[in-house]
N, C-alpha and C positions, 0 to 999 in steps of 0.2 A: 525610253524614249521621251523627248520632250514635246512641247503641245506647240502645233500648227496653226497658221492664221487659219486653217479650215475649220477649226473647231472651235473656232472662238463666236459667241453668239452676242449682237449687241441688240438694247431694247431701251425704249424712254416712253414717259409718259408726262404729262403739264403735272407742276406741282399746284396746291391751293391760290389761288389770289393772294398775294402779299403774304406768300408764305416762305420767303427766301428762307434757306439752311433747313429746311422742314423736306424730309424724302419723302416723295411718291412713291408707290408701288408698278415698277416701271408692266405697262400692258401692250406697249404698239412694238414692233420687231420690225426693224431696219436693218437693210444690207448695206453697211458699209465697206468702204476698201481701207482701211485704216482707224486707229481710234486717231489720231491725229497728234498723237504723242502723248495721249495723258498721262500723268503719273501725280504719286503721293510727293511731294515736293518742299519740305516743313523747311527753312531757310538757318542754318547755325550759325548762334552767335560767336566766333573767337576773342579773344582776350589780347588785343597788342600791348597790355600796360608795360612802362618799366619794367625790369630785374627779373625778367624770363630771357631764359636762354633757345627753348621751345612752346610750342604752344601748348596750355594746358587742355582742360576738357571746356568742351563748351556747351553750348546751352541752345533748345530748339528757341525760335522766335516766332515771326510771322511764317505765317505757309503761304507761298505764292500762288495767286489765284491760276489756275486753269486756262490759261489765252489758247487757245488750240482752233483748228479747223476739221470738221467731217465729211467725207466728199462719199458719196451717193452718186447711183446712175440714177437720173431721172426715168421717173414710171408714170403713166396715168393711174395706176389704183393705187398708191401706194402711201402709207403715213406722212410721207416728208409734207403735207400739204397742211400739219398741223405746224411742223416747223415753221414751217412758212409764215404761216398769222402768228405764231408769235414774236417773230421777228419783224412783222408787220405792223400786227397790234390791234384788227379792226375787221375780225370775220365777220360778214351777212348772216343771217339765216339761211340754212340752206332750205332751197324750192326746186320743186319739180321742173325739170326741164322739158321731158317729153312723156308722155303715158297715154299707150295703147293695149287694148287689150288681148292681151294672148302676147305680150312683147316686155322685154326688160324695159322698166323703169329709169330714165336717165335724170342726175341731180345735177344741178350746178351750185357752184361752191366761188362765193365772189369775196374774195379778200381783199382791204382797202390798207391806207395810210391812217394810222393814229399819230396825234402830233408825240407822244411816246408811248412805250411799250413799257411801263412800271408796273410793276407788281405782277409781270408777266415772266414766264420760265418754265425750265421742263427737269427731270430726274432723268440721266441716264444709267445705266448698268450694263461692266461687258463680262460674260463668264469666259473666263480662259482659263476652264478646267481646275485648273488647282487650286484656284479662288476667285472672287465676284469684285471687278472692281466698281466701285460704284460712287458717280458724281453727284452730290448729296443736292446740291442745286447750281444750276446753269443759266446764261440769259442769253436767247439768239439774237446777236446785235443785227446779224445781215447776211444776205448767200449772195452768190454768186451762180451764174449759169454758160455755160461754153459749150462747145464741142470737141468731144472725146474722140477716143479711137473708135477708127469705122465707121466716124459718123454720127458716135450716141452722144446724146445730151448728158452731162454729168453737172450737177449741183452741190455747191460744197458750202456748208454755212460754218459760220464765224459762231462760235462758242466762247462764253466767258462763265468758265465757273467758281464754285467757293475754294472746293477739296477735294483729295481723292479718297477713300476710304475702302478698305479688303474687309473691314468684317461690321458691314451692316448687317442690322438687323430686319431689314427692312426687303431687301434686293438678295435676297440668295441664289443659287444654280436654278432653282426649282422655279422660281417667280422667271427669270429669263427665259426658260425654256417653255414657261405658258404662255409667254405674251404671243399675240397676233402676230404672225406675216403671211404678207401677201405673196403672192405668186411674183416668181423671178422673170416672168415675161412682161409683157407689155409695155416694153422700155421706149423712150421719146427720141425721133432720129430728127438730124438735121432734113430729112431728104422729105418728112414727113412735114417739114414748117415753109410757112409764108411770111416773108417782109414786106409792109405796106407802109409805103411814106408820102405823103404829101404835104404842101405849104398848111400851116395852120388855119390859116383864113379862108382858104377851099372848102369844098365840099364834104360828104362823109370818103371815109374811105373804101375805095371799089378795087374791084380786080386789076384793073387799068394802073392801080397804084404800085401792083407787086416788083418789087426788085428782086433781081438773086442775088445770093449773098455764098460766098464759100465761107467765110470764119464769122460769130457770133456769139458777143461777149459781154451778159450784163451782170453789173456789179451793184450792190444794195448795200450800204454798212450807215449804224449808227456808231458813232463814237460815242466809247464811255468809259467812267471812271473806273478806276476798282478800289475802292476805298477800307484800309484796315482800321478798325475801331478799337474801343477800349472792352474789354470783356472777351475776347475771343480770337482766336489766332488766325481766322478766315476772315474775306471780306465780305464786308454787309451787300448788300445787292447794288450790283454796276447801275449807275443812273446816266442818262442822256448828257454829255460832256462838249455838245457840237450840234451844228448842223447836218442832219442827213445826208450823205450823197449817195447819186445814183447816176452810173455811167455805162451808156450802152457802146460797145465799140465793135464795129464791124469791118471787114475785108470783102472788097470787090474779086472776082474772080478776075476781070480782065479792064482794063481803063475804057471807058465810053464815054457818051455825054452824058450820060444820068451821073457818073462818078468823077467826071472832068469839068466839064464846063458850068453844069449845075452847081455844084460843091464850093469850086472857087467862087461863082455869084452868089451864091449864100453869106460866106464869109465875108465876102465886099460888103455886102447888103444888112448883116445879121438876120436875117432870112430864121424866122421859127417856123417849124414843124410839129405835125401830131404823125404819132406811126402808131403799126402795132406787131405783134410778133405771135402766128399763131400754129401750134403746132397737132394736128389730127391725126388719131390713130384708128382701131377698128372700129366698125359702126357697134353702137350700143343697143341700137334698134333702126326700124327704120325711117327714123328723123334726124338722128344724133350719131357723131362719133366721139369716142373718147377725145376730149380737149383739154387744151392748157393756150391759155392767151393770156399776153402781158400789154397792156396799152400806155400810150404816152400820148397825154394832152397837150404837151411843150415839150422839145426840143429843140437845146440849142447848138450851132455846131463849135465845139470846142476850140481856140484862136490856138490852141498846138495839135489840133485832132485831126487835122488834115494833110494826108502824108501822099507823094507819090514817087515812092522811092523807084531807080531803075539800078538793077545789076548785071553787068554786062551785056548776054542778050537775052535776056529772059523778059518775061512779058509784066509790064506795068501794072500791077495789081494794088490800088489804091486803097487804103484804110482813111477811117472817120471817124472820129470821136466823138459823140453826141451827151449832153448833159442834160439829165430829167429837172424840168423845175417843175413848179407849178404855175397851173396857167390862170392867169388874170379872172377868165369865165371859160366855160369848159365850150369846147371848137364844138362845130356840127359832127353828130355821132357819139358822141363822148358827154355821158353826163357826169362829169365828176372835174374838178381841179386840180387834184393831188396828182403829185409827178408819175406816179403811175398805178395802176391796179391789177390783181391777177385774177383771171377766171379758168374754175376748172370744172368738167363736163364729166361725172366719171357715174359709177355705181353704186360708192358710197353715199350715202343719207346723213349722216353722223355731221354735227357741226364742229369744227376745228374747238372749241370751247366756250 
């Protein structure tokens, strides 16, 4: 019988800073929906010179980089915060959020954007039973968060890897099996989310600023190059190759004053907004719940980003696309100016790196 997907295990670990191409021993298990099509991809060079009736023997030249997406269910207590931190580049020291005698301590992880994520990356290993595939070095150059089936939130990581090998001496089946795998539960759901937005110059966001949304998609990407260099057949570490882009796409359940007049007026007047998107799970202690929060100090309504299409007798469900930008000054209630910040409250106390 052949190998099935249910038998495959995946794990990763951050490799040493500025150690591109040097595999780390994987320690953190992750539940992926698929391997993103990762495969060993040497590029064969055939000779099209005159005087040949058919191609003769070819040679391997450069190895194509692994430019893949890895999708997983969003969880409050998963290891994916490490991958988020590798993409964003600047995790703060973990602090105690709430601690009381006889209760579980909750910890706050705040991840901010660095100007670049140079020198940062991870090794991935996939145990496919018959062999173990390893991406020795990979850059996490962005991620998406969106609503999946039955309202569960999904995170898709954008990964640029150097090459695949199935003969690694660092990561073997026992290494992948020995990684720490979190619980399968504690998923993040749309029903647990609250989206708040008001004008950037207004006061702090409050419960009165909450807006019901049907669809939510957040996209973050750092454009990368993929340079092949002398002395090796795989790419050197990818570097930022353009301005990072951050886009928030929201779909309203039906047109109302907030999603019609207000957005038309905002587009006419080039109004800047601030917003946050917060998901809260079960209680960790009497004070804190598992939390995932994304804050945006400066949102612009995209010029092509407001549509209110009508199809037959269907309800009009407007869609708006907001671009997250750097704020000139930190707005009330948000003590930072970078385009977004990610905060997690969980029971894990380990810093991302």
